[in-house]
C-alpha positions in Angstrom: 3.0 1.0 26.1 4.0 3.7 23.5 1.8 2.5 20.7 -1.4 2.6 23.5 -0.8 6.0 25.3 -3.5 8.5 25.2 -2.4 12.3 24.2 -4.4 15.5 23.8 -3.4 17.8 21.5 -2.7 21.0 23.3 -3.7 24.4 20.9 -5.2 22.1 18.6 -7.5 24.1 16.0 -10.5 25.8 17.0 -13.8 25.4 15.9 -13.8 28.2 13.2 -9.9 28.1 12.4 -8.2 27.4 9.3 -5.6 25.7 10.6 -5.0 21.8 10.9 -2.5 20.5 13.6 -0.1 17.4 13.9 0.9 15.6 16.8 3.8 13.7 16.4 5.3 11.3 18.9 8.2 8.8 18.6 10.2 6.3 20.4 13.0 7.1 21.4 12.3 10.8 21.3 14.2 13.5 19.7 13.6 12.3 16.4 13.7 15.0 13.5 10.8 16.1 11.5 10.5 17.7 8.2 7.4 18.6 6.0 7.6 19.0 2.6 6.9 22.7 1.5 7.2 23.7 5.2 10.5 25.7 6.3 11.9 24.7 9.8 12.7 21.6 11.5 10.8 20.0 14.8 12.0 17.4 17.2 9.4 14.7 18.7 7.3 15.2 20.8 5.7 18.0 18.8 2.5 19.7 18.2 2.8 21.4 14.6 0.2 23.9 13.4 -0.1 24.0 9.5 -2.4 26.3 7.2 -4.3 23.8 5.0 -5.8 24.9 1.4 -9.5 24.9 1.9 -9.8 22.1 -0.4 -7.3 19.9 1.5 -3.5 19.6 0.8 -1.0 17.0 0.8 1.8 16.9 3.2 5.0 14.6 3.4 6.3 14.1 6.6 9.7 12.7 7.3 10.6 11.6 10.9 14.3 10.1 11.2 16.9 9.8 13.9 20.6 8.4 13.5 20.7 4.8 14.0 16.8 4.3 13.0 15.0 4.0 10.2 13.4 6.5 8.6 9.6 7.0 8.6 7.6 9.0 6.1 3.8 9.8 6.2 2.1 11.2 3.3 -1.7 12.5 4.4 -4.1 15.0 3.6 -5.1 17.6 5.5 -7.7 20.2 5.5 -8.6 23.2 8.1 -9.7 21.9 11.3 -8.2 18.6 11.0 -5.7 16.9 13.7 -3.7 13.8 13.1 -1.6 11.8 15.3 1.5 10.0 13.9 2.8 7.6 16.3 6.1 5.7 15.3 8.4 3.0 17.1 11.7 3.5 15.4 12.9 0.7 17.9 10.3 -1.7 16.9 10.8 -0.7 13.2 15.0 -1.0 13.8 14.4 -4.6 15.7 12.4 -5.6 12.7 13.9 -4.3 9.6 17.1 -2.7 10.3 18.2 0.6 10.7 18.8 1.5 7.3 15.2 0.7 6.3 12.9 3.4 5.1 8.9 2.9 5.9 6.3 4.8 4.3 2.5 5.1 5.3 0.4 6.6 2.7 -3.1 7.7 3.1 -3.8 6.6 -0.7 -3.2 2.7 -0.8 -1.2 1.1 -3.2 -3.1 -0.8 -5.5 -2.1 -4.3 -5.8 -3.7 -5.2 -8.6 -1.9 -7.6 -11.2 -2.4 -5.8 -14.7 -1.2 -6.7 -18.3 2.0 -6.3 -19.4 4.2 -5.9 -22.7 7.0 -8.3 -23.2 8.7 -9.9 -26.0 10.8 -13.0 -26.2 14.7 -12.4 -27.1 16.5 -15.3 -28.3 18.2 -17.6 -26.2 17.9 -15.0 -23.1 14.2 -15.5 -22.2 11.0 -13.0 -22.0 12.0 -9.2 -22.2 10.0 -6.8 -20.1 10.1 -3.1 -19.8 13.4 -1.6 -18.7 14.3 0.5 -15.8 15.5 3.7 -16.5 17.5 4.6 -13.5 19.9 2.7 -13.8 19.6 1.6 -17.2 18.7 -2.1 -16.8 17.0 -4.8 -18.9 14.4 -7.2 -17.0 14.6 -10.8 -18.3 12.3 -14.0 -17.3 14.4 -17.1 -18.6 11.2 -18.7 -19.7 7.6 -18.4 -19.0 7.5 -21.1 -16.1 10.6 -19.8 -14.5 9.6 -17.8 -10.9 12.9 -15.7 -11.4 13.8 -12.4 -13.4 17.2 -11.7 -14.4 18.8 -7.8 -14.2 21.1 -7.1 -16.6 22.9 -3.5 -16.6 23.3 -2.0 -19.8 26.4 -2.8 -21.6 27.3 -5.4 -19.6 27.5 -9.6 -20.7 25.3 -11.6 -18.3 24.9 -15.7 -18.2 21.5 -16.6 -19.0 20.5 -20.6 -18.8 20.7 -20.3 -22.5 23.5 -17.7 -23.7 25.3 -14.6 -23.3 23.0 -11.8 -23.1 24.7 -8.3 -24.1 22.0 -5.3 -23.6 22.4 -1.8 -24.8 19.1 0.2 -24.0 17.6 3.7 -25.6 15.7 5.6 -24.1 13.2 8.5 -26.1 11.5 11.1 -24.1 9.7 9.8 -21.0 7.9 6.7 -22.2 9.7 5.5 -25.5 12.6 3.2 -25.3 14.6 0.8 -27.8 16.3 -2.8 -26.8 19.3 -4.0 -28.7 20.3 -7.1 -27.7 23.2 -9.3 -28.7 24.5 -12.7 -28.2 28.0 -13.3 -28.2 29.3 -17.1 -27.6 32.3 -16.0 -25.5 33.4 -13.1 -23.2 36.2 -12.2 -21.3 34.3 -11.2 -18.2 31.0 -12.3 -16.9 30.0 -11.2 -13.6 29.0 -13.1 -10.7 25.4 -13.5 -9.4 23.4 -13.2 -6.2 19.7 -14.1 -5.6 17.4 -11.6 -3.5 14.4 -13.5 -2.3 11.4 -11.6 -1.7 8.5 -12.3 0.6 5.7 -10.5 2.5 2.9 -11.4 4.9 0.2 -11.0 3.7 1.5 -12.3 0.3 0.9 -10.3 -3.2 2.5 -7.0 -2.1 3.9 -4.6 -4.9 7.6 -5.1 -5.3 9.7 -2.1 -7.1 13.2 -2.1 -8.0 14.7 1.3 -8.2 11.3 2.7 -8.2 10.4 0.4 -11.3 7.4 -2.3 -11.2 6.3 -4.6 -13.8 2.2 -4.8 -13.1 1.6 -8.4 -13.9 4.8 -10.1 -12.6 6.6 -8.4 -9.4 4.5 -9.6 -6.5 5.2 -11.0 -3.8 6.7 -14.1 -3.4 9.4 -13.3 -6.1 13.2 -14.2 -7.1 16.1 -12.0 -8.7 18.8 -13.1 -10.1 21.2 -9.9 -10.1 25.0 -9.1 -10.9 27.4 -8.3 -8.2 30.2 -6.3 -10.0 32.2 -4.9 -6.7 35.1 -3.4 -8.7 35.7 -1.6 -12.0 36.5 -4.0 -15.0 38.6 -2.8 -17.9 38.8 -3.9 -21.7 36.5 -6.9 -21.6 36.4 -8.6 -25.0 33.5 -10.3 -26.6 33.3 -12.8 -29.6 31.0 -13.4 -32.1 30.5 -15.8 -34.9 30.5 -14.6 -38.5 30.2 -15.7 -41.9 32.6 -14.5 -44.8 32.1 -15.4 -48.3 35.0 -15.8 -50.2 36.3 -14.7 -54.1 35.9 -18.2 -55.0 32.1 -18.5 -53.6 32.8 -20.3 -50.5 31.7 -19.6 -47.3 34.0 -19.6 -44.4 33.4 -19.0 -40.5 35.4 -16.1 -38.8 35.1 -14.2 -35.7 34.2 -10.6 -35.0 35.5 -9.0 -31.7 34.0 -6.3 -29.7 35.5 -4.2 -26.9 34.0 -2.7 -23.5 36.1 -0.4 -22.4 35.0 -0.3 -18.7 32.0 -1.7 -16.8 31.3 0.1 -13.6 30.5 -1.3 -10.1 27.4 -2.0 -9.8 26.2 -4.4 -6.4 23.6 -2.5 -4.5 20.0 -2.9 -5.0 16.7 -0.9 -3.5 14.4 -2.8 -3.2 10.4 -1.4 -2.2 7.5 -3.6 -1.1 4.5 -2.3 -0.7 0.6 -3.2 0.7 -2.3 -1.1 1.4 -0.9 1.9 3.0 2.2 0.9 3.9 5.7 0.3 2.0 9.2 -0.7 3.0 12.5 0.2 1.3 15.5 -1.2 1.8 19.1 -1.3 -0.1 20.7 -4.7 -0.6 24.3 -5.3 -1.1 24.4 -9.3 -1.6 28.2 -11.0 -1.9 28.8 -13.1 -5.1 26.9 -16.1 -5.1 24.9 -15.0 -1.8 21.3 -15.9 -1.8 19.5 -12.9 0.5 15.9 -12.7 1.7 13.9 -9.4 2.4 10.7 -10.8 4.8 8.4 -7.7 5.5 5.6 -8.5 7.9 3.0 -5.6 7.3 1.2 -6.2 10.5 4.5 -5.3 12.5 4.8 -2.3 10.3 1.4 -1.1 11.1 1.5 -1.4 14.5 5.0 0.4 14.5 3.8 2.9 12.6 0.4 4.8 12.8 -1.2 7.5 11.5 -4.7 8.3 13.0 -7.0 11.3 12.7 -8.0 12.9 16.4 -11.7 12.2 17.0 -14.3 14.5 17.0 -17.5 14.1 19.5 -20.9 13.4 18.4 -24.0 14.1 20.8 -27.2 12.3 19.7 -30.4 13.6 21.2 -34.2 12.4 20.3 -37.8 14.2 20.7 -39.4 12.2 22.3 -36.2 10.8 24.2 -35.2 7.1 24.6 -35.1 6.2 20.6 -33.5 3.7 19.2 -30.3 4.8 17.5 -28.0 3.1 14.6 -25.3 5.0 13.4 -23.3 4.2 9.9 -20.5 5.5 8.3 -20.0 6.9 4.9 -19.3 3.2 3.6 -22.8 2.0 5.2 -20.9 -0.1 7.9 -22.8 0.1 11.5 -20.4 1.7 14.0 -22.9 2.2 16.9 -26.1 1.0 18.1 -28.2 2.4 21.5 -30.7 4.6 22.6 -31.1 8.3 22.8 -29.0 10.5 24.3 -25.9 8.9 23.1 -22.5 10.6 23.2 -19.7 8.9 20.6 -16.2 9.8 19.9 -15.7 9.3 16.3 -13.0 9.7 13.6 -13.5 12.6 11.2 -16.3 11.8 8.5 -19.6 11.6 7.5 -21.9 9.3 9.4 -26.0 8.6 8.7 -28.2 8.6 12.1 -31.3 6.5 12.5 -33.9 6.9 15.2 -37.3 5.4 15.7 -39.4 4.4 18.6 -42.5 2.4 19.0 -45.7 4.8 18.3 -43.6 8.3 17.9 -42.2 7.4 14.3 -38.9 7.7 12.8 -36.2 10.2 11.3 -32.6 10.0 10.0 -29.8 12.4 9.5 -26.5 13.3 7.9 -23.7 14.8 10.1 -20.1 15.3 9.5 -17.9 15.0 12.5 -14.8 17.0 12.3 -11.2 16.5 14.2 -11.1 17.7 17.8 -14.8 19.4 17.7 -18.4 18.4 19.2 -21.4 18.6 17.1 -25.0 18.1 18.8 -28.3 16.9 16.7 -31.4 16.4 17.8 -33.7 14.1 15.7 -37.7 14.6 15.9 -39.3 11.4 15.2 -42.5 11.4 12.8 -44.8 9.2 11.9 -45.2 10.2 8.7 -44.1 7.3 6.0 -42.0 7.7 3.1 -42.5 6.0 -0.4 -40.1 4.6 -2.7 -41.2 4.1 -6.3 -39.2 1.2 -8.1 -38.6 1.1 -11.6 -36.8 -2.4 -12.0 -35.4 -4.3 -15.5 -36.6 -6.9 -15.4 -39.7 -6.1 -13.9 -40.4 -9.3 -12.0 -36.6 -8.9 -10.0 -37.1 -10.0 -6.4 -36.8 -6.7 -4.1 -35.0 -7.0 -0.6 -35.2 -4.5 1.9 -31.8 -4.5 4.5 -31.8 -8.0 3.9 -35.4 -9.1 4.3 -37.6 -10.1 1.2 -40.4 -8.4 0.1 -41.5 -10.2 -2.9 -41.2 -9.8 -6.2 -42.1 -7.3 -9.0 -42.8 -4.7 -6.2 -43.4 -1.1 -8.0 -43.9 0.6 -4.6 -42.7 0.3 -0.8 -43.8 2.6 1.7 -41.1 2.9 4.6 -40.8 4.6 7.9 -37.9 7.3 7.5 -34.3 5.5 7.9 -31.4 4.6 5.9 -31.8 1.6 3.7 -29.9 -1.1 1.3 -32.3 -2.1 -1.3 -31.3 -5.1 -3.2 -32.5 -6.6 -6.5 -32.1 -10.1 -7.9 -33.3 -11.7 -10.7 -32.2 -15.2 -12.4 -29.7 -14.5 -15.4 -28.6 -11.4 -13.9 -26.2 -9.9 -11.3 -27.2 -8.9 -8.0 -28.0 -4.9 -7.5 -27.9 -2.9 -4.2 -28.7 0.6 -3.7 -28.5 2.6 -0.5 -31.1 5.0 -0.1 -31.9 7.6 2.5 -35.7 8.6 3.4 -36.7 11.3 5.5 -40.6 11.8 6.7 -42.8 12.5 4.1 -40.5 11.9 1.1 -41.4 10.5 -2.4 -38.4 9.2 -4.2 -37.9 7.0 -7.6 -35.0 4.5 -7.8 -34.5 3.1 -11.8 -32.5 0.0 -11.5 -31.4 -2.0 -14.9 -29.9 -5.3 -13.7 -26.8 -6.6 -15.6 -27.3 -9.7 -17.5 -24.8 -12.4 -15.9 -21.6 -13.1 -18.3 -22.1 -15.8 -21.0 
């Protein structure tokens, strides 16, 4: 199967190289590859050598083929990195259509529902920050409604309560003002359509023309949008007004306003993002139509992978046959066993703890780079390490790697290793500290627990 094939990068960076390598494969082959800030065009399958800054640099890789979705990967490369991009264009087309654009970004899209600014607009509903390109007002008819109205600039729209005409004025990059009026009649009101946006998992961020409302636009959500297929000329709006006559009587009159032309507008660019992945597509509904966009992110993930080429870590101990535990930078255990041990690991920092009965223990931190082999030998020692604890409150319960050691402890004597120290006390939030202790170390840990919210 395409997405499980094994590929060896020929011409990958050497140990002392300042270059990085990209290996790009697609199904079908022959897709065009372009890279931001790089001249030239490549075709899959391909191995590309790049020269990133020593501190790393961001690259945008675009993979396209006529009749298939476009795939974009935004990744960071440092010297000696090797990363593999695998994209199943046929699978993406079957799931999302040929006009979609899929994106992988090493910096995840945050799906945090934050605050927002909104105001009540007469009978129209709640107004949110407008879209800039194209300029469109966003209305939510009432706080209990689960759909949003998009109102193009200078276009009359029928809301559940009235007709709304909006004019948006932008001031610099962030400022704007909205002027809304409410005619009682318009010679033209565009037909509407409904766009439903769903995803698995839900709570994916939704963008319309790159605009996102932080508190509101998450899946599932519904949009009501105008569908204007042709230009509309000379639209007349009627507004009620009052006039006081010379005799003091107030009489009602009608004020008219003319819109010379309303331009066609019937296509909407929708983007749905979750974790490291996003899908963007153009939706063109017919008047009165309900169109549903469903995004299965697991399907997207399986069809579009960006993975670092692993490095090799060889672990030895003196004496031999010590028990080993290897953790990644987040503290997750990635391997256990006995020395000597050979591991294939993604690039990153790892902590190795080795111990053996009557021989002692030791701990080491190592960095594993792409497409390289690294060896490390841990010399075991029976020397203990001392961890002094200054904790508030002083009677807090102390746990070492999940095992309770007691209350009010001021000093721990431990063998060398990688530890998680947990502190608990009634009325306070639990607190954890990860600490690495080498043979003979004496370290001090100062901890002040946070009171529980009242």
